[in-house]
C-alpha positions in Angstrom: -51.2 -30.4 6.3 -48.4 -32.3 4.3 -48.7 -29.6 1.5 -48.3 -27.1 4.2 -44.9 -28.8 5.9 -43.8 -29.4 2.1 -44.2 -25.7 1.6 -42.5 -24.7 4.7 -39.8 -26.7 4.3 -39.0 -25.1 1.0 -39.2 -21.9 2.1 -36.5 -22.7 5.1 -34.0 -24.1 2.0 -34.5 -20.8 0.4 -33.9 -18.7 3.4 -30.6 -21.0 4.1 -29.3 -20.8 0.5 -30.1 -16.8 0.8 -27.8 -16.9 4.1 -25.0 -18.8 2.7 -24.8 -16.6 -0.7 -25.0 -13.7 1.2 -22.1 -14.9 3.2 -19.8 -16.0 0.7 -20.5 -12.8 -1.0 -19.5 -10.6 1.9 -16.2 -12.9 2.2 -15.3 -12.5 -1.7 -15.4 -8.5 -0.9 -13.0 -8.7 1.9 -10.3 -5.8 1.2 -7.4 -6.4 -0.7 -4.0 -4.3 -0.4 -1.4 -4.3 -2.4 2.3 -3.2 -0.9 5.1 -2.9 -3.3 8.5 -3.0 -2.1 10.5 -1.2 -4.5 13.5 -2.4 -6.2 14.9 -5.9 -5.3 17.2 -8.5 -6.7 19.3 -6.6 -9.4 18.2 -3.5 -9.0 19.3 -2.4 -5.7 17.6 1.3 -6.1 19.6 4.2 -4.2 22.7 3.4 -1.9 24.8 4.9 0.5 28.0 3.1 1.4 26.7 -0.7 2.2 23.2 0.4 2.4 20.6 -0.7 -0.3 17.3 0.8 -0.7 15.9 -2.4 -1.8 16.6 -4.0 1.5 15.1 -0.9 3.4 12.1 -0.9 1.4 11.3 -5.2 2.1 11.9 -4.4 5.5 9.1 -2.0 5.8 6.8 -3.6 3.7 6.9 -7.1 5.4 5.9 -4.8 8.9 3.0 -2.7 7.1 1.7 -6.4 5.9 2.1 -7.8 9.4 0.1 -4.7 10.9 -2.7 -4.9 7.9 -3.6 -8.7 8.5 -3.5 -8.1 12.3 -6.9 -6.3 10.9 -7.9 -9.2 8.8 -7.1 -6.9 6.0 -5.9 -9.6 3.1 -2.2 -8.2 1.5 -0.8 -8.9 -1.9 3.1 -8.3 -2.0 4.7 -7.3 -5.4 7.8 -9.2 -3.8 8.3 -10.9 -0.4 12.0 -11.6 -0.9 15.3 -10.3 -2.4 14.1 -10.8 -6.1 14.1 -8.9 -9.3 10.1 -7.8 -10.2 9.5 -5.3 -13.2 7.5 -2.8 -13.5 5.3 -4.4 -15.5 4.7 -7.2 -13.1 4.3 -5.3 -10.1 1.3 -3.8 -12.0 0.2 -7.0 -13.2 0.1 -8.4 -9.9 -1.8 -5.9 -8.3 -4.1 -5.7 -11.4 -4.9 -9.4 -11.2 -5.8 -9.6 -7.7 -8.1 -6.8 -8.1 -6.5 -4.9 -5.2 -8.5 -1.8 -3.6 -5.1 0.4 -2.9 -1.9 0.0 -4.2 1.0 1.2 -1.9 4.4 1.4 -3.2 7.5 1.9 -0.6 10.5 3.4 -1.7 13.6 5.8 -0.3 14.9 8.6 -1.4 18.1 9.9 -2.9 20.3 13.3 -3.3 23.5 14.7 -2.6 21.5 17.0 -0.3 17.6 16.6 1.0 16.1 14.9 4.0 12.5 14.1 5.2 9.4 12.3 4.0 7.4 12.6 1.0 4.3 10.8 -1.2 3.8 11.0 -5.0 0.7 10.6 -6.6 -0.1 10.6 -10.3 0.3 13.9 -12.4 -4.1 14.2 -12.7 -4.4 14.4 -9.1 -7.0 11.9 -8.7 -9.2 12.3 -5.6 -9.1 8.9 -4.0 -5.1 8.9 -5.3 -4.7 12.4 -2.8 -6.9 11.2 -0.1 -4.7 7.9 0.3 -1.4 9.8 0.2 -3.1 12.4 2.6 -3.7 10.1 5.0 -0.5 8.3 5.5 1.4 11.3 5.3 -0.4 12.5 8.4 0.0 9.4 10.1 3.9 9.6 9.1 4.1 13.3 10.4 3.3 12.2 13.9 6.1 9.7 14.2 10.0 10.7 14.4 11.0 12.4 10.8 13.0 15.2 9.8 10.8 17.1 7.8 7.5 16.2 6.0 7.6 17.6 2.2 4.1 17.1 1.5 2.4 15.4 -1.3 4.0 15.5 -4.7 2.5 15.4 -8.0 4.0 13.5 -11.2 7.5 12.7 -11.3 11.0 14.1 -10.2 11.1 15.2 -14.0 7.8 17.2 -13.9 4.1 17.3 -12.9 3.1 16.3 -16.2 5.0 12.9 -16.4 4.2 9.7 -13.6 5.7 6.6 -12.0 4.8 3.8 -14.0 3.6 1.7 -11.7 1.0 4.6 -10.3 -0.2 5.2 -14.1 -0.5 1.3 -14.9 -2.3 -0.1 -11.6 -6.3 0.4 -11.7 -6.8 1.3 -8.0 -6.0 4.4 -6.1 -2.4 4.4 -5.8 0.5 6.2 -4.3 4.3 5.9 -3.9 5.9 6.6 -0.5 9.9 8.3 -0.5 10.2 7.1 3.2 13.3 9.7 4.0 16.9 10.0 2.1 19.1 6.7 2.1 21.8 9.7 1.6 21.3 11.5 4.6 22.8 10.1 7.9 20.0 11.3 10.3 17.0 10.2 8.0 18.8 6.8 8.1 19.4 6.8 11.9 15.6 7.7 12.1 14.5 5.0 9.9 16.5 2.0 11.6 14.8 3.4 15.0 11.2 4.4 14.2 11.0 1.2 11.6 8.0 -0.1 13.3 6.5 3.2 13.8 6.8 4.0 10.4 5.1 1.0 9.2 2.2 1.2 11.8 1.7 4.9 10.2 1.4 3.5 7.0 -0.8 0.6 7.9 -3.0 2.8 10.0 -3.1 5.5 6.9 -4.3 2.7 4.8 -6.9 1.9 7.3 -8.0 5.2 8.0 -8.6 5.4 4.3 -10.7 2.2 3.6 -12.9 3.4 6.3 -13.5 6.8 5.3 -14.2 5.7 2.0 -16.2 2.6 2.5 -13.8 0.2 0.5 
């Protein structure tokens, strides 16, 4: 009888250990998203009068972080203040944290042009394109001047790549959230900044669900 009780006790202990291990494994598998607020510090990015791209990027990034964390998703920021962060360091942060997705937030600039576009790497990786598509579909349902679509490579050509997209090890995309040089885009940005941030977060969440991250 004592032997049977001892065996049962060992069995119960083993079950408890298995439950603890599985629980910890699930906890460690929590989704991690890296949000990159483009430019910062001495690097102001594009400008328009007294408006700096670095500031708009950070405002949106912080809101996206908030919306994602409300859904119990871990968020890593490449910067959360007005600091200078190199492109190499941004990639290092995302890769070190083993983020599942990387989203870089920017604003566009040109003498002529308006609307929103999203960039992915020149090799058109399926998961990169899916991420960009999910986010752009959500943004297109907000108040924007134009949906400029998904673009590949860089403005220099489809055979080139933005550094942060080429040197991060997870699916990634770079959002150009309207033209800072266009007054109407700026008005829409200021009016809809929370809607834009939520759309980006919703697109990320949709991609997480669709690909079982």
